[in-house]
N, C-alpha and C positions, 0 to 999 in steps of 0.2 A: 571532673576536676576536683582535686583534693584541697580543702580549705583548712589552713592551720588554725589551731584553737585561738590564737591571738587575733584572727580575723573574724571570729564569731561574736557577734553582739548578742548578749544575753536577752532573752525574751522577758525575764523576770524583773527588769529594772523599773523604777518609777521616777524617771527624770522629770524635774520641774522645768517648765518653760522659762526662759531667761527674761521674757517680757511681762508675763502675767501670773507666774507661779502656778499655773494649772499643771496637773500631771499629764505627761505626754503619752501618746498611744503608739504601740509597736506596729511596724509595717515591714513586711518581707521585701527583699530586693526583687526587682523585676515586676512588681505589681503595677497596676494601672496608674496609681498615684505616685509610685516610687520607681521611676524608670532606671535607676542605677542598679548595679550588680549586688550591692550590699544592703542589708537590712538597716533601718533607721527608725527613729521615733519622730512623731510630728505633733504639734500642738493642735488640739481639736477646737480651740476657740474660734469663733467666727472672725474672719479677716486676718488671723494670725498665720504667718507662713514659716515660723521657726521650726527647725528640725535639729536632731542630734544623732550623730553616730560617733563611735570612738575614733575613727580616722579623721573626719573633718571637724569634729567638735560641734559646737552650736553654730548653725548657719541658716541662711534663707536661700531659697531657689529663685532665680530670675530666668525669664525666657519663656519658651513654649515647650509643651510635652515633646520629649525626644531631643530637645536642644536647650535644656536648662543648664545653668551653671550655678555653683554654690558660692556664696559670699559670706565670709565670717561675720558673726554677730559681734559688733564692736565691744571690746573690753570684757568679754565673757570667757573666752578660751585662754586661761592663764596658767593652768597647772596640768602637767601630764603625769601619767603613771610611770614611776621609775623602773618598773618591771617590764612593761610592754611598750612604753613610749607613746601611749594613746591618750587622747584628751579625756579628762574627767568630766562627769556629769554632776549636776547639783541635785541632791536628794532632800526631801522634807526633813526639817529639824524636829526631832522627837522630844527634845527637852526645852526648858524655858530659858536656857542660856542664849545670849545674843551671839550666835555663830552660824556659819554656813557649812554644810556637810557635802564634801565632794568625794566621788567614788569612781573607780575604774569600771568601764562598761564591758570589758572583755569577759566572756563567759568563765565562771568559776574563780575570777580574781577577787580577792578580798581587800585590796589596797584602798585605803580611805585617807582623806585629809580634812581636818576641821579647821576652819578659819574663823577667828573672832571678828565680829562686826558690831557696830553700834546702830546700824540701820535696820529697822523693823521690816521694811518691804522686801529686802533681799533674803531674809531668813526662810521664807516659805512656810 
């Protein structure tokens, strides 16, 4: 099966968890922990079930292995890449400015969006 480049989630991302700001870990599709067909990132913090992929955005899985379904993280998936139409992920803010950095997760896409915020906890 041929997978188009807009369906390929880059392994090089460092998305932040929407709940605790930890850097999420890459997981290939079809693995024991990720029974879906597409790769995703998951939060490695104990008790946190947040995941990210560019198709579903930030979400959590409910159910049992083989019968899990994704539920959106409330209020997180707000901006899509205008090039690919995929959900952006939140990246660590590398400067002291009060803002949040969002980027496209599609492999080789450089689209980014910077949102100003006054809240320290959301900046990462």
